[in-house]
DSSP file (Angstrom, degrees, kcal/mol; ACC not computed):
  #  RESIDUE AA STRUCTURE BP1 BP2  ACC     N-H-->O    O-->H-N    N-H-->O    O-->H-N    TCO  KAPPA ALPHA  PHI   PSI    X-CA   Y-CA   Z-CA
    1    1 A M              0   0    0      0, 0.0     2,-0.4     0, 0.0    91,-0.1   0.000 360.0 360.0 360.0 145.3   33.7   18.2   -3.2
    2    2 A H    >   -     0   0    0      1,-0.1     3,-1.4    89,-0.1    88,-0.0  -0.713 360.0-134.1 -86.4 132.1   35.7   17.4   -0.1
    3    3 A D  T 3  S+     0   0    0     -2,-0.4    -1,-0.1     1,-0.3    52,-0.0   0.831 103.6  43.8 -58.0 -36.5   39.3   16.3   -0.9
    4    4 A S  T 3  S+     0   0    0     50,-0.1    51,-3.3     2,-0.0     2,-0.4   0.513  95.6  94.8 -89.6  -3.4   39.2   13.3    1.5
    5    5 A I  E <   +A   54   0A   0     -3,-1.4     2,-0.3    49,-0.2    49,-0.2  -0.755  47.6 170.7 -96.2 131.3   35.7   12.0    0.5
    6    6 A T  E     -A   53   0A   0     47,-2.3    47,-3.0    -2,-0.4     2,-0.4  -0.943  19.5-148.2-133.6 158.0   35.3    9.3   -2.2
    7    7 A F  E     +A   52   0A   0     -2,-0.3     2,-0.3    45,-0.2    45,-0.2  -0.976  28.2 148.2-125.7 138.5   32.3    7.3   -3.5
    8    8 A K  E     -A   51   0A   0     43,-1.8    43,-3.4    -2,-0.4     2,-0.4  -0.989  49.8 -92.1-162.3 160.7   32.5    3.8   -4.8
    9    9 A I  E     -A   50   0A   0     -2,-0.3    41,-0.3    41,-0.2     3,-0.0  -0.639  43.7-126.5 -75.1 131.2   30.6    0.5   -5.2
   10   10 A I        -     0   0    0     39,-3.4    39,-0.5    -2,-0.4     5,-0.1  -0.690  28.8-114.2 -79.9 124.3   31.4   -1.8   -2.3
   11   11 A P    >   -     0   0    0      0, 0.0     3,-2.2     0, 0.0     4,-0.2  -0.264  21.5-118.0 -58.6 145.0   32.6   -5.1   -3.7
   12   12 A S  G >  S+     0   0    0      1,-0.3     3,-1.7     2,-0.2     4,-0.2   0.848 114.5  60.9 -52.0 -37.9   30.3   -8.0   -2.8
   13   13 A K  G 3  S+     0   0    0      1,-0.3    -1,-0.3     2,-0.1     3,-0.2   0.714 108.2  44.5 -64.9 -19.0   33.1   -9.7   -0.8
   14   14 A D  G X  S+     0   0    0     -3,-2.2     3,-2.2     1,-0.1    -1,-0.3   0.210  76.9 115.6-106.8  13.2   33.2   -6.7    1.5
   15   15 A I  G X   +     0   0    0     -3,-1.7     3,-1.9     1,-0.3     4,-0.3   0.793  65.3  66.5 -59.0 -30.4   29.4   -6.3    1.9
   16   16 A L  G >  S+     0   0    0      1,-0.3     3,-1.0    -4,-0.2    -1,-0.3   0.628  81.0  79.3 -69.9  -9.5   29.5   -7.0    5.7
   17   17 A T  G <  S+     0   0    0     -3,-2.2     4,-0.3     1,-0.2    -1,-0.3   0.695  87.6  59.9 -66.9 -16.5   31.5   -3.8    6.2
   18   18 A I  G X> S+     0   0    0     -3,-1.9     4,-2.3    -4,-0.2     3,-0.7   0.658  79.4  88.3 -84.5 -15.3   28.1   -2.0    5.9
   19   19 A V  H <> S+     0   0    0     -3,-1.0     4,-2.4    -4,-0.3     5,-0.2   0.873  82.2  54.9 -56.7 -44.3   26.5   -3.8    8.9
   20   20 A P  H 3> S+     0   0    0      0, 0.0     4,-1.2     0, 0.0    -1,-0.3   0.884 112.2  44.8 -58.3 -35.6   27.7   -1.3   11.6
   21   21 A L  H <> S+     0   0    0     -3,-0.7     4,-1.9    -4,-0.3    -2,-0.2   0.872 110.2  54.4 -74.4 -35.9   26.1    1.6    9.7
   22   22 A L  H  X S+     0   0    0     -4,-2.3     4,-2.1     1,-0.2    -1,-0.2   0.875 103.6  56.8 -62.6 -35.8   22.9   -0.4    9.1
   23   23 A V  H  < S+     0   0    0     -4,-2.4    -1,-0.2    -5,-0.2    -2,-0.2   0.907 108.3  46.9 -60.8 -41.3   22.7   -1.0   12.8
   24   24 A K  H  < S+     0   0    0     -4,-1.2    -1,-0.2     1,-0.2    -2,-0.2   0.864 117.5  42.6 -67.5 -36.1   22.7    2.8   13.3
   25   25 A L  H  < S+     0   0    0     -4,-1.9     2,-0.7    -5,-0.1    -2,-0.2   0.767  87.0 113.6 -76.7 -27.2   20.1    3.3   10.6
   26   26 A N    ><  +     0   0    0     -4,-2.1     3,-0.8     1,-0.2    -1,-0.0  -0.306  32.2 170.0 -64.2  93.5   18.0    0.3   11.7
   27   27 A D  T 3  S+     0   0    0     -2,-0.7    -1,-0.2     1,-0.2    -4,-0.0   0.703  78.4  60.9 -73.2 -20.3   14.6    1.6   13.0
   28   28 A Y  T 3  S-     0   0    0      2,-0.1    -1,-0.2    -3,-0.0    -2,-0.1   0.502 104.9-127.7 -87.2  -3.3   13.3   -1.9   13.1
   29   29 A K    <   +     0   0    0     -3,-0.8     2,-0.4     1,-0.2    -2,-0.1   0.912  41.0 175.5  57.8  46.7   15.9   -3.1   15.6
   30   30 A I        -     0   0    0      1,-0.1    -1,-0.2    -7,-0.1    -4,-0.1  -0.686  32.4-112.5 -82.5 134.3   17.0   -6.0   13.6
   31   31 A N     >  -     0   0    0     -2,-0.4     4,-2.4     1,-0.1     5,-0.2  -0.220  21.8-111.3 -70.5 160.0   20.0   -7.8   15.1
   32   32 A E  H  > S+     0   0    0      1,-0.2     4,-2.8     2,-0.2     5,-0.2   0.847 115.0  56.2 -59.9 -38.4   23.4   -7.8   13.5
   33   33 A D  H  > S+     0   0    0      2,-0.2     4,-2.4     1,-0.2    -1,-0.2   0.932 110.3  44.5 -62.1 -45.9   23.3  -11.5   12.6
   34   34 A T  H  > S+     0   0    0      2,-0.2     4,-2.5     1,-0.2    -2,-0.2   0.919 113.2  51.1 -64.9 -43.6   20.1  -11.1   10.7
   35   35 A L  H  X S+     0   0    0     -4,-2.4     4,-2.5     1,-0.2    -2,-0.2   0.912 110.5  50.0 -59.0 -42.6   21.3   -8.0    9.0
   36   36 A S  H  X S+     0   0    0     -4,-2.8     4,-2.3     2,-0.2    -2,-0.2   0.932 110.9  48.2 -62.7 -46.4   24.5   -9.8    7.9
   37   37 A K  H  X S+     0   0    0     -4,-2.4     4,-1.6     1,-0.2    -1,-0.2   0.904 112.5  49.0 -61.2 -41.4   22.6  -12.8    6.5
   38   38 A R  H  X S+     0   0    0     -4,-2.5     4,-2.9     2,-0.2    -1,-0.2   0.906 109.7  51.3 -66.6 -40.8   20.3  -10.5    4.6
   39   39 A C  H  X S+     0   0    0     -4,-2.5     4,-1.9     1,-0.2    -2,-0.2   0.916 108.1  52.0 -61.7 -42.5   23.2   -8.5    3.1
   40   40 A L  H  < S+     0   0    0     -4,-2.3    -1,-0.2     1,-0.2    -2,-0.2   0.846 113.7  44.7 -63.3 -33.4   24.9  -11.7    2.0
   41   41 A Q  H >< S+     0   0    0     -4,-1.6     3,-1.7    -5,-0.2     4,-0.3   0.896 108.2  57.7 -73.7 -42.4   21.6  -12.7    0.2
   42   42 A M  H >< S+     0   0    0     -4,-2.9     3,-2.3     1,-0.3     5,-0.4   0.871  97.2  60.4 -58.7 -39.6   21.1   -9.2   -1.3
   43   43 A V  T 3< S+     0   0    0     -4,-1.9    -1,-0.3     1,-0.3    -2,-0.1   0.638  98.7  59.8 -67.8 -10.4   24.4   -9.2   -3.1
   44   44 A K  T <  S+     0   0    0     -3,-1.7    -1,-0.3    -4,-0.2    -2,-0.2   0.492 105.7  58.3 -88.5  -5.0   23.2  -12.3   -5.0
   45   45 A E  S <  S-     0   0    0     -3,-2.3     2,-2.0    -4,-0.3    -3,-0.0  -0.236 118.3 -62.4-108.4-163.3   20.3  -10.3   -6.3
   46   46 A N  S    S+     0   0    0     -2,-0.1    20,-1.8    20,-0.1     2,-0.4  -0.344  95.9 120.8 -80.6  57.5   20.0   -7.1   -8.4
   47   47 A Y  E     + B   0  65A   0     -2,-2.0     2,-0.3    -5,-0.4    18,-0.2  -0.952  36.2 173.8-131.9 139.5   21.7   -5.2   -5.7
   48   48 A E  E     - B   0  64A   0     16,-2.2    16,-3.1    -2,-0.4     2,-0.5  -0.942  20.4-142.8-131.5 158.3   24.8   -3.0   -5.2
   49   49 A C  E     - B   0  63A   0    -39,-0.5   -39,-3.4    -2,-0.3     2,-0.4  -0.992  10.7-154.3-123.6 127.9   25.9   -1.0   -2.3
   50   50 A A  E     -AB   9  62A   0     12,-2.9    12,-1.6    -2,-0.5     2,-0.3  -0.814  12.9-154.7 -99.4 140.1   27.6    2.3   -2.7
   51   51 A G  E     -AB   8  61A   0    -43,-3.4   -43,-1.8    -2,-0.4     2,-0.5  -0.860  12.8-145.4-116.8 149.9   29.9    3.6    0.0
   52   52 A V  E     -AB   7  60A   0      8,-2.7     7,-3.1    -2,-0.3     8,-1.3  -0.965  25.4-166.7-108.2 124.2   31.0    7.1    1.1
   53   53 A Y  E     -AB   6  58A   0    -47,-3.0   -47,-2.3    -2,-0.5     2,-0.7  -0.933  22.7-157.3-118.6 135.1   34.6    7.0    2.4
   54   54 A D  E >  S-AB   5  57A   0      3,-2.7     3,-2.2    -2,-0.4     2,-0.6  -0.937  86.1 -44.9-104.8 106.2   36.5    9.6    4.3
   55   55 A N  T 3  S-     0   0    0    -51,-3.3   -49,-0.1    -2,-0.7    -2,-0.1  -0.618 125.7 -29.6  57.9-114.2   40.0    8.5    3.3
   56   56 A K  T 3  S+     0   0    0     -2,-0.6     2,-0.5    -3,-0.1    -1,-0.3   0.373 115.1 107.0-109.4   5.2   39.5    4.8    3.9
   57   57 A K  E <  S-B   54   0A   0     -3,-2.2    -3,-2.7     1,-0.0     2,-0.6  -0.731  70.7-128.5 -89.4 127.4   36.9    5.0    6.6
   58   58 A L  E     +B   53   0A   0     -2,-0.5    -5,-0.2    -5,-0.2     3,-0.1  -0.632  40.2 159.3 -74.4 116.4   33.3    4.0    5.6
   59   59 A I  E     +     0   0A   0     -7,-3.1    25,-3.4    -2,-0.6     2,-0.3   0.440  59.5  23.1-118.6  -5.2   31.0    6.9    6.7
   60   60 A G  E     -BC  52  83A   0     -8,-1.3    -8,-2.7    23,-0.2     2,-0.3  -0.994  57.2-178.0-160.3 156.1   28.0    6.5    4.5
   61   61 A I  E     -BC  51  82A   0     21,-2.5    21,-2.6    -2,-0.3     2,-0.3  -0.970   6.7-177.0-148.5 160.5   26.1    3.9    2.4
   62   62 A T  E     -B   50   0A   0    -12,-1.6   -12,-2.9    -2,-0.3     2,-0.3  -0.901  24.4-128.9-156.7 142.3   23.1    3.4    0.2
   63   63 A G  E     -BC  49  79A   0     16,-3.7    16,-2.6    -2,-0.3     2,-0.4  -0.620  17.8-155.5 -84.7 149.6   21.7    0.3   -1.5
   64   64 A L  E     -BC  48  78A   0    -16,-3.1   -16,-2.2    -2,-0.3     2,-0.4  -0.970   9.4-172.8-130.6 114.7   21.0    0.4   -5.2
   65   65 A W  E     -BC  47  77A   0     12,-2.5    12,-2.9    -2,-0.4     2,-0.4  -0.851   9.4-152.7-107.5 143.9   18.4   -2.0   -6.7
   66   66 A Y  E     + C   0  76A   0    -20,-1.8     2,-0.3    -2,-0.4    10,-0.2  -0.951  29.6 128.4-122.5 136.1   17.9   -2.3  -10.4
   67   67 A C  E     - C   0  75A   0      8,-2.0     8,-3.2    -2,-0.4     2,-0.5  -0.967  50.1-105.8-164.8 175.7   14.8   -3.3  -12.4
   68   68 A T  E     - C   0  74A   0     -2,-0.3     2,-0.4     6,-0.2     6,-0.2  -0.974  31.6-167.4-114.8 128.7   12.5   -2.3  -15.2
   69   69 A R  E >>  - C   0  73A   0      4,-2.5     4,-2.9    -2,-0.5     3,-0.7  -0.909  26.9-129.6-116.8 144.0    9.1   -0.9  -14.3
   70   70 A H  T 34 S+     0   0    0     -2,-0.4    -1,-0.1     1,-0.2     4,-0.1   0.829 109.6  41.1 -61.3 -31.6    6.2   -0.4  -16.7
   71   71 A Y  T 34 S+     0   0    0      2,-0.1    -1,-0.2     1,-0.1    -3,-0.0   0.601 129.3  25.4 -92.0 -12.2    5.7    3.2  -15.6
   72   72 A A  T <4 S-     0   0    0     -3,-0.7    -2,-0.2     1,-0.3     2,-0.2   0.536  88.9-142.1-129.1 -11.7    9.3    4.2  -15.3
   73   73 A G  E  < S+C   69   0A   0     -4,-2.9    -4,-2.5    37,-0.1     2,-0.4  -0.498  71.5   3.4  77.1-152.9   11.5    2.1  -17.6
   74   74 A T  E    S+C   68   0A   0     -6,-0.2    36,-3.3    34,-0.2    37,-1.4  -0.543  86.6 176.4 -70.3 122.8   14.9    1.0  -16.4
   75   75 A T  E     -Cd  67 111A   0     -8,-3.2    -8,-2.0    -2,-0.4     2,-0.5  -0.911  32.5-143.9-134.8 155.4   15.2    2.3  -12.9
   76   76 A M  E     -Cd  66 112A   0     35,-1.7    37,-2.9    -2,-0.3     2,-0.6  -0.971  16.8-151.4-112.6 131.0   17.5    2.4   -9.9
   77   77 A E  E     -Cd  65 113A   0    -12,-2.9   -12,-2.5    -2,-0.5     2,-0.4  -0.929   9.9-146.2-104.3 121.0   15.9    2.3   -6.5
   78   78 A V  E     -Cd  64 114A   0     35,-3.2    37,-0.7    -2,-0.6     2,-0.3  -0.720  25.4-176.6 -85.4 130.9   18.0    4.0   -3.8
   79   79 A D  E     +C   63   0A   0    -16,-2.6   -16,-3.7    -2,-0.4    37,-0.1  -0.951  48.9   4.0-135.8 147.8   17.6    2.2   -0.5
   80   80 A H  E     -     0   0A   0     -2,-0.3     2,-0.4   -18,-0.2    -1,-0.2   0.889  69.3-167.3  43.7  59.8   18.8    2.7    3.1
   81   81 A V  E     +     0   0A   0    -19,-0.2     2,-0.3    -3,-0.1   -19,-0.2  -0.595  14.6 168.6 -73.2 129.2   20.7    6.0    2.6
   82   82 A Y  E     -C   61   0A   0    -21,-2.6   -21,-2.5    -2,-0.4     2,-0.4  -0.964  22.2-177.4-148.7 129.6   22.8    6.8    5.6
   83   83 A I  E     -C   60   0A   0     -2,-0.3   -23,-0.2   -23,-0.2     5,-0.1  -0.996  44.3-102.9-119.5 130.6   25.6    9.3    6.4
   84   84 A D    >   -     0   0    0    -25,-3.4     3,-2.5    -2,-0.4     4,-0.3  -0.189  32.3-115.2 -53.1 140.8   27.2    9.0    9.8
   85   85 A D  G >  S+     0   0    0      1,-0.3     3,-1.3     2,-0.2    -1,-0.1   0.822 112.9  58.0 -49.2 -41.1   26.0   11.7   12.2
   86   86 A N  G 3  S+     0   0    0      1,-0.3    -1,-0.3   -27,-0.0    -2,-0.1   0.602 107.8  48.4 -69.1 -10.1   29.4   13.4   12.5
   87   87 A N  G X  S+     0   0    0     -3,-2.5     3,-0.6   -28,-0.2     5,-0.4   0.280  85.0 110.8-115.3   9.5   29.5   14.0    8.7
   88   88 A R  T <   +     0   0    0     -3,-1.3    -4,-0.0    -4,-0.3    -3,-0.0  -0.477  69.4  32.3 -82.0 155.8   26.0   15.4    8.1
   89   89 A G  T 3  S+     0   0    0     -2,-0.1    -1,-0.2     1,-0.1    -4,-0.0   0.646  90.0 100.3  77.5  14.6   25.5   19.0    7.1
   90   90 A K  S <  S-     0   0    0     -3,-0.6    -2,-0.1   -88,-0.0    -1,-0.1   0.317  99.6-103.1-113.1   5.4   28.7   19.2    5.1
   91   91 A G  S  > S+     0   0    0    -90,-0.0     4,-2.0    -4,-0.0     5,-0.2   0.479  88.2 121.0  86.3   1.8   27.4   18.8    1.6
   92   92 A I  H  > S+     0   0    0     -5,-0.4     4,-2.9     1,-0.2     5,-0.2   0.908  71.3  53.3 -66.8 -41.5   28.5   15.1    1.4
   93   93 A G  H  > S+     0   0    0      2,-0.2     4,-2.4     1,-0.2    -1,-0.2   0.902 109.0  49.1 -60.5 -42.2   25.0   13.9    0.8
   94   94 A K  H  > S+     0   0    0      2,-0.2     4,-1.8     1,-0.2    -1,-0.2   0.926 113.8  45.9 -63.4 -44.9   24.5   16.2   -2.1
   95   95 A D  H  X S+     0   0    0     -4,-2.0     4,-2.1     2,-0.2    -2,-0.2   0.900 111.0  53.9 -63.8 -40.3   27.8   15.2   -3.6
   96   96 A F  H  X S+     0   0    0     -4,-2.9     4,-2.7     1,-0.2    -2,-0.2   0.921 108.4  48.6 -60.2 -44.9   26.9   11.5   -3.0
   97   97 A F  H  X S+     0   0    0     -4,-2.4     4,-2.7     2,-0.2    -1,-0.2   0.834 106.8  56.1 -68.5 -30.8   23.6   11.9   -4.9
   98   98 A G  H  X S+     0   0    0     -4,-1.8     4,-1.9     2,-0.2    -1,-0.2   0.925 110.7  45.3 -60.5 -43.5   25.4   13.6   -7.8
   99   99 A W  H  X S+     0   0    0     -4,-2.1     4,-2.6     2,-0.2    -2,-0.2   0.915 112.2  51.7 -64.2 -43.9   27.6   10.5   -8.0
  100  100 A I  H  X S+     0   0    0     -4,-2.7     4,-2.7     1,-0.2    -2,-0.2   0.914 108.2  51.6 -59.8 -44.6   24.6    8.2   -7.7
  101  101 A H  H  X S+     0   0    0     -4,-2.7     4,-2.0     1,-0.2    -1,-0.2   0.919 112.2  45.7 -60.2 -44.2   22.8   10.0  -10.5
  102  102 A N  H  X S+     0   0    0     -4,-1.9     4,-2.5     2,-0.2    -1,-0.2   0.896 111.6  52.3 -65.4 -39.6   25.9    9.6  -12.8
  103  103 A H  H  X S+     0   0    0     -4,-2.6     4,-1.6     2,-0.2    -2,-0.2   0.909 108.4  51.1 -62.7 -42.1   26.2    5.9  -11.8
  104  104 A A  H  <>S+     0   0    0     -4,-2.7     5,-2.7     2,-0.2     4,-0.2   0.917 110.4  48.6 -61.8 -43.8   22.5    5.3  -12.6
  105  105 A K  H ><5S+     0   0    0     -4,-2.0     3,-1.7     1,-0.2    -2,-0.2   0.918 109.1  53.1 -61.7 -43.1   23.0    6.9  -16.1
  106  106 A D  H 3<5S+     0   0    0     -4,-2.5    -1,-0.2     1,-0.3    -2,-0.2   0.813 107.2  52.6 -61.6 -30.0   26.1    4.8  -16.6
  107  107 A K  T 3<5S-     0   0    0     -4,-1.6    -1,-0.3    -5,-0.2    -2,-0.2   0.428 122.7-107.5 -85.1   0.5   24.0    1.7  -15.8
  108  108 A G  T < 5 +     0   0    0     -3,-1.7    -3,-0.2     1,-0.3   -34,-0.2   0.617  64.6 156.3  86.0  13.0   21.4    2.7  -18.4
  109  109 A C      < -     0   0    0     -5,-2.7    -1,-0.3    -6,-0.2   -34,-0.2  -0.487  31.1-167.0 -76.0 142.8   18.8    3.8  -16.0
  110  110 A K  S    S+     0   0    0    -36,-3.3     2,-0.3    -2,-0.2   -35,-0.2   0.636  72.8  20.3 -98.3 -21.4   16.1    6.3  -17.1
  111  111 A T  E     -d   75   0A   0    -37,-1.4   -35,-1.7    -7,-0.1     2,-0.4  -0.937  61.4-143.9-143.7 163.6   14.8    7.0  -13.6
  112  112 A I  E     -d   76   0A   0     -2,-0.3     2,-0.3   -37,-0.2   -35,-0.2  -0.998  18.1-171.6-129.9 136.5   15.7    6.8   -9.9
  113  113 A E  E     +d   77   0A   0    -37,-2.9   -35,-3.2    -2,-0.4     2,-0.3  -0.885   7.2 170.7-122.5 156.2   13.2    6.0   -7.2
  114  114 A L  E     -d   78   0A   0     -2,-0.3     2,-0.3   -37,-0.2   -35,-0.1  -0.983  21.4-139.5-157.1 161.1   13.5    6.1   -3.4
  115  115 A N        -     0   0    0    -37,-0.7     2,-0.3    -2,-0.3   -35,-0.1  -0.915  17.4-177.6-118.5 149.1   11.5    5.8   -0.2
  116  116 A T        -     0   0    0     -2,-0.3    22,-0.1   -36,-0.1    -2,-0.0  -0.987  37.2 -92.9-142.8 151.4   11.8    7.8    2.9
  117  117 A Y    >   -     0   0    0     -2,-0.3     3,-1.6     1,-0.1     7,-0.1  -0.342  32.4-124.0 -65.6 143.6   10.0    7.6    6.2
  118  118 A V  T 3  S+     0   0    0      1,-0.3    -1,-0.1     6,-0.0     6,-0.1   0.859 110.7  47.0 -55.8 -40.4    6.9    9.9    6.5
  119  119 A Q  T 3  S+     0   0    0      1,-0.2     2,-1.9     2,-0.0    -1,-0.3   0.467  83.2  98.4 -84.6  -0.9    8.2   11.5    9.6
  120  120 A N    X>  +     0   0    0     -3,-1.6     4,-1.4     1,-0.2     3,-0.7  -0.485  46.1 165.2 -86.5  69.3   11.8   12.1    8.3
  121  121 A Y  H 3>  +     0   0    0     -2,-1.9     4,-1.9     1,-0.2     5,-0.2   0.841  67.4  58.5 -59.7 -39.7   11.1   15.7    7.3
  122  122 A P  H 3> S+     0   0    0      0, 0.0     4,-2.0     0, 0.0    -1,-0.2   0.890 105.9  50.9 -59.1 -35.4   14.7   16.8    6.8
  123  123 A S  H <> S+     0   0    0     -3,-0.7     4,-2.9     2,-0.2     5,-0.2   0.879 105.0  56.9 -69.0 -34.9   15.1   14.0    4.1
  124  124 A H  H  X S+     0   0    0     -4,-1.4     4,-2.6     1,-0.2     5,-0.2   0.947 109.4  44.7 -59.9 -48.2   12.0   15.3    2.3
  125  125 A K  H  X S+     0   0    0     -4,-1.9     4,-2.5     1,-0.2    -1,-0.2   0.919 112.6  52.7 -61.1 -43.6   13.5   18.7    1.9
  126  126 A F  H  X S+     0   0    0     -4,-2.0     4,-0.8    -5,-0.2    -2,-0.2   0.937 112.6  43.4 -57.8 -49.2   16.8   17.2    0.9
  127  127 A Y  H ><>S+     0   0    0     -4,-2.9     5,-2.4     1,-0.2     3,-0.5   0.878 111.6  53.6 -69.4 -37.9   15.2   15.1   -1.9
  128  128 A Y  H ><5S+     0   0    0     -4,-2.6     3,-1.9    -5,-0.2    -1,-0.2   0.933 106.5  53.5 -57.9 -45.0   12.9   17.9   -3.1
  129  129 A N  H 3<5S+     0   0    0     -4,-2.5    -1,-0.2     1,-0.3    -2,-0.2   0.725 105.7  54.1 -64.6 -20.8   16.0   20.1   -3.5
  130  130 A L  T <<5S-     0   0    0     -4,-0.8    -1,-0.3    -3,-0.5    -2,-0.2   0.425 126.7 -99.9 -90.8  -0.2   17.6   17.4   -5.6
  131  131 A G  T < 5S+     0   0    0     -3,-1.9    -3,-0.2     1,-0.3     2,-0.2   0.543  73.2 144.2  97.2   7.7   14.6   17.4   -7.9
  132  132 A Y      < -     0   0    0     -5,-2.4     2,-0.3   -19,-0.0    -1,-0.3  -0.521  31.3-157.6 -79.1 149.2   12.7   14.3   -6.6
  133  133 A E        -     0   0    0     -2,-0.2     2,-0.5     0, 0.0    -5,-0.0  -0.917  24.9-105.9-123.9 151.5    8.9   14.3   -6.6
  134  134 A I        +     0   0    0     -2,-0.3     3,-0.1     1,-0.2     0, 0.0  -0.673  38.0 172.1 -77.4 124.9    6.4   12.3   -4.5
  135  135 A L        -     0   0    0     -2,-0.5     2,-0.3     1,-0.3    -1,-0.2   0.750  56.1 -49.4-102.1 -34.5    4.9    9.7   -6.7
  136  136 A G        -     0   0    0      2,-0.0     2,-0.3     0, 0.0    -1,-0.3  -0.919  65.2 -63.0-174.1-163.5    2.9    7.6   -4.2
  137  137 A Y        -     0   0    0     -2,-0.3     2,-0.6    -3,-0.1   -22,-0.0  -0.822  34.6-135.6-108.1 148.9    3.0    5.8   -0.9
  138  138 A H        -     0   0    0     -2,-0.3     2,-0.3   -22,-0.1   -22,-0.0  -0.927  24.5-165.6-104.4 121.4    5.1    2.8    0.0
  139  139 A F        -     0   0    0     -2,-0.6     2,-0.4     2,-0.0    -2,-0.0  -0.798   5.1-165.9-108.2 151.2    3.1    0.1    1.8
  140  140 A L        -     0   0    0     -2,-0.3     2,-0.4     2,-0.0    -2,-0.0  -0.999   5.9-173.1-137.7 133.1    4.5   -2.9    3.8
  141  141 A K        -     0   0    0     -2,-0.4     2,-0.4     0, 0.0    -2,-0.0  -0.993  18.5-142.3-125.4 123.7    2.7   -6.0    5.0
  142  142 A T              0   0    0     -2,-0.4    -2,-0.0     1,-0.1     0, 0.0  -0.725 360.0 360.0 -84.3 129.9    4.5   -8.5    7.2
  143  143 A L              0   0    0     -2,-0.4    -1,-0.1     0, 0.0     0, 0.0   0.394 360.0 360.0-102.2 360.0    3.6  -12.1    6.4
């Protein structure tokens, strides 16, 4: 673990601090105003956001959704994982997922699920190395 790196749940009142990182992650090119409105709505639902801090600077995020699924039981879905480019390749992501796994257990979750883009090959290797398996495909239909 890196001495200056910490992980914690971002309080709902501070949720908009994640927007600059979401803009960097954002493949759909959604504007900041829309991202901000969606974040404010998400914190009213079964959602938490975990942050990675280097000292007090936010350098990484992931959303955490909670539900019960018939095939998996109580589960956490990890969403929009992002570590700032300058901090990749340092083992922070692996440490972050160790923290996420413990947090899920503390919340009573039996499983963790996540989605990653088909072309994001580095993430596939990363998740395989953490013990994740491909269960299926994630489909999206815009209405």
